[in-house]
ZAPAKE-834324 format. One line per field, with one value per residue (C-alpha): x, y, z; residue number from 1; residue in three letters. Coordinates in pm, whole numbers. Layout:
N
X (X,...)
Y (Y,...)
Z (Z,...)
i (NUM,...)
aa (ALA,...)
***
This chain:
255
X (-158,-358,-388,-16,64,-136,24,379,352,181,435,730,615,497,851,1063,831,1071,929,1254,1176,841,1048,1258,960,834,1209,1251,948,1003,1364,1304,979,1169,1465,1260,972,1077,1234,896,692,917,894,537,493,687,566,252,130,-103,207,372,127,95,452,454,181,367,678,453,295,670,725,409,560,891,696,465,808,947,652,574,951,922,1228,1342,1601,1432,1683,1485,1147,1350,1457,1115,981,1270,1170,809,862,1023,747,486,694,558,210,56,171,83,-285,-357,-258,-404,-754,-773,-671,-989,-1271,-1378,-1298,-1666,-1694,-1345,-1464,-1728,-1485,-1213,-1445,-1574,-1212,-1161,-1433,-1319,-956,-1103,-1326,-1001,-837,-1139,-1182,-807,-677,-1028,-954,-619,-647,-909,-709,-409,-638,-780,-498,-177,101,73,-298,-267,21,-128,-431,-218,-76,-386,-509,-219,-249,-635,-543,-314,-549,-832,-623,-483,-789,-903,-865,-714,-883,-777,-433,-222,59,404,617,991,1069,1356,1485,1691,1538,1663,1527,1184,1199,1280,1001,771,880,847,517,384,552,347,13,-54,-366,-134,132,-48,-265,100,253,-49,-36,311,273,0,200,534,305,128,400,262,55,353,339,-36,60,217,-67,-317,-125,24,-260,-565,-478,-606,-502,-433,-819,-805,-496,-695,-974,-766,-597,-951,-1115,-868,-1019,-1389,-1379,-1211,-1430,-1776,-1603,-1528,-1912,-2035,-1783,-1857,-2238,-2172,-1853,-1683,-1748)
Y (-544,-554,-955,-1001,-760,-996,-1339,-1187,-1062,-1398,-1604,-1437,-1416,-1789,-1847,-1654,-1548,-1223,-872,-752,-977,-805,-467,-580,-647,-291,-172,-385,-195,149,217,141,347,626,644,599,839,1173,1007,795,1152,1299,985,977,1344,1268,929,753,686,354,219,277,167,-164,-238,-153,-427,-685,-627,-695,-1022,-1106,-1055,-1243,-1564,-1549,-1536,-1839,-2050,-1984,-2094,-2396,-2521,-2451,-2273,-2083,-1814,-1486,-1301,-1425,-1292,-936,-935,-977,-703,-478,-506,-483,-163,-42,-97,46,362,395,253,494,828,680,545,866,1082,850,972,1286,1140,923,1130,1498,1779,1839,1489,1410,1537,1230,1042,1068,1014,694,594,675,459,133,176,209,-120,-292,-195,-339,-679,-745,-818,-1026,-1212,-1255,-1375,-1634,-1739,-1832,-1978,-2227,-2280,-2159,-1901,-2064,-2020,-1665,-1554,-1757,-1523,-1221,-1289,-1330,-1040,-806,-986,-901,-574,-542,-705,-470,-179,-216,-154,169,471,798,1075,1354,1288,1580,1564,1484,1813,1821,2004,2242,2254,1957,1692,1881,2206,2038,1912,2242,2365,2119,2192,2579,2503,2307,2564,2850,2640,2630,2384,2129,2158,2081,1799,1615,1727,1524,1251,1233,1173,925,729,753,683,394,166,2,-205,-388,-552,-680,-1047,-1046,-903,-1129,-1452,-1384,-1134,-1256,-1604,-1548,-1732,-1522,-1473,-1307,-1088,-985,-890,-665,-496,-451,-283,13,126,106,489,613,375,558,890,777,674,996,1209,1010,1094,1413,1538,1856,2172)
Z (4,308,278,232,527,756,624,649,1007,1137,941,1032,1406,1392,1277,1581,1836,1816,1842,1656,1363,1307,1312,1055,832,858,839,516,327,484,376,-17,13,186,-62,-368,-320,-419,-739,-804,-803,-1037,-1263,-1244,-1336,-1631,-1774,-1805,-1515,-1605,-1722,-1418,-1171,-1392,-1362,-998,-962,-1159,-930,-631,-792,-834,-486,-366,-593,-420,-82,-204,-303,19,193,-34,7,384,396,725,614,682,479,185,337,421,54,-98,94,-4,-333,-259,-100,-390,-575,-322,-356,-708,-653,-398,-621,-944,-799,-640,-947,-1223,-1114,-1265,-1614,-1588,-1470,-1568,-1327,-1243,-1106,-946,-604,-597,-759,-509,-220,-400,-448,-69,27,-212,-28,299,224,109,502,640,410,323,655,750,397,476,805,721,415,640,911,619,387,539,385,44,-17,107,-143,-413,-374,-344,-678,-865,-727,-842,-1189,-1213,-1127,-1407,-1633,-1530,-1549,-1905,-2093,-1891,-2100,-1971,-2193,-1960,-1928,-2042,-2292,-2145,-2115,-2080,-1781,-1804,-1458,-1284,-1077,-746,-894,-931,-589,-416,-644,-468,-90,-188,-284,3,242,95,142,543,469,222,496,788,613,525,874,1030,817,895,1262,1221,982,1218,1552,1351,1342,1678,1427,1363,1695,1670,1604,1942,2103,1910,2019,2359,2517,2347,2241,1893,1529,1201,1159,1492,1382,1075,1283,1490,1149,994,1310,1284,926,1031,1154,815,608,789,717,337,311,446,205,-73,-47,27,-108,11,-214)
i (1,2,3,4,5,6,7,8,9,10,11,12,13,14,15,16,17,18,19,20,21,22,23,24,25,26,27,28,29,30,31,32,33,34,35,36,37,38,39,40,41,42,43,44,45,46,47,48,49,50,51,52,53,54,55,56,57,58,59,60,61,62,63,64,65,66,67,68,69,70,71,72,73,74,75,76,77,78,79,80,81,82,83,84,85,86,87,88,89,90,91,92,93,94,95,96,97,98,99,100,101,102,103,104,105,106,107,108,109,110,111,112,113,114,115,116,117,118,119,120,121,122,123,124,125,126,127,128,129,130,131,132,133,134,135,136,137,138,139,140,141,142,143,144,145,146,147,148,149,150,151,152,153,154,155,156,157,158,159,160,161,162,163,164,165,166,167,168,169,170,171,172,173,174,175,176,177,178,179,180,181,182,183,184,185,186,187,188,189,190,191,192,193,194,195,196,197,198,199,200,201,202,203,204,205,206,207,208,209,210,211,212,213,214,215,216,217,218,219,220,221,222,223,224,225,226,227,228,229,230,231,232,233,234,235,236,237,238,239,240,241,242,243,244,245,246,247,248,249,250,251,252,253,254,255)
aa (UNK,UNK,UNK,UNK,UNK,UNK,UNK,UNK,UNK,UNK,UNK,UNK,UNK,UNK,UNK,UNK,UNK,UNK,UNK,UNK,UNK,UNK,UNK,UNK,UNK,UNK,UNK,UNK,UNK,UNK,UNK,UNK,UNK,UNK,UNK,UNK,UNK,UNK,UNK,UNK,UNK,UNK,UNK,UNK,UNK,UNK,UNK,UNK,UNK,UNK,UNK,UNK,UNK,UNK,UNK,UNK,UNK,UNK,UNK,UNK,UNK,UNK,UNK,UNK,UNK,UNK,UNK,UNK,UNK,UNK,UNK,UNK,UNK,UNK,UNK,UNK,UNK,UNK,UNK,UNK,UNK,UNK,UNK,UNK,UNK,UNK,UNK,UNK,UNK,UNK,UNK,UNK,UNK,UNK,UNK,UNK,UNK,UNK,UNK,UNK,UNK,UNK,UNK,UNK,UNK,UNK,UNK,UNK,UNK,UNK,UNK,UNK,UNK,UNK,UNK,UNK,UNK,UNK,UNK,UNK,UNK,UNK,UNK,UNK,UNK,UNK,UNK,UNK,UNK,UNK,UNK,UNK,UNK,UNK,UNK,UNK,UNK,UNK,UNK,UNK,UNK,UNK,UNK,UNK,UNK,UNK,UNK,UNK,UNK,UNK,UNK,UNK,UNK,UNK,UNK,UNK,UNK,UNK,UNK,UNK,UNK,UNK,UNK,UNK,UNK,UNK,UNK,UNK,UNK,UNK,UNK,UNK,UNK,UNK,UNK,UNK,UNK,UNK,UNK,UNK,UNK,UNK,UNK,UNK,UNK,UNK,UNK,UNK,UNK,UNK,UNK,UNK,UNK,UNK,UNK,UNK,UNK,UNK,UNK,UNK,UNK,UNK,UNK,UNK,UNK,UNK,UNK,UNK,UNK,UNK,UNK,UNK,UNK,UNK,UNK,UNK,UNK,UNK,UNK,UNK,UNK,UNK,UNK,UNK,UNK,UNK,UNK,UNK,UNK,UNK,UNK,UNK,UNK,UNK,UNK,UNK,UNK,UNK,UNK,UNK,UNK,UNK,UNK,UNK,UNK,UNK,UNK,UNK,UNK,UNK,UNK,UNK,UNK,UNK,UNK)
***
């Protein structure tokens, strides 16, 4: 995902030189994610999380294939990119919740804090290494090479996840309440626990105010006069602090 984010942003700005074109890149992914996050969470609670995650990665691989064909054929219609990104956003709405909730089904409860911290380090490494790899791949072989690597990575993820056992997964239960009832119950649960509410609120504002990252291609090209590899370095630098904290927590998990 991090590799693809760099190549899409640079490709769109290289084609248009328009800031609004970059804004639409984020919007095309945000709208379907916003609309599907609640239904996605409800489905993930009721069905096999590993299967849902594999399907979402498969859809993202399909979107990467569309973007590869778009680049290989030298097409100029941005609506194709935005359409692929909307489908990509639909898949991402399922990826995050499924990935986060799958870990407790894989490791025992007493090892869960260390597993969560280790998983956080891996995710932070991807947010540092992904943009760097994406930028240099684009610089070396253009969008076609970068998209092909993204597709291969998603397929590899599916193949590696398929044999993973989930020994701590509970049996699916039939929920008597409606989807709306479960949604309101979840909101009530969050409101009754200030720590969870505060954490979610903090993350909400961080995400909303972090949207300026979408304009980094402009800053890299117009101000710093850098290429795609420079854009990758800029995006990677933002995650170095998160990586340090993740490494610390993996060695000294919170009790």
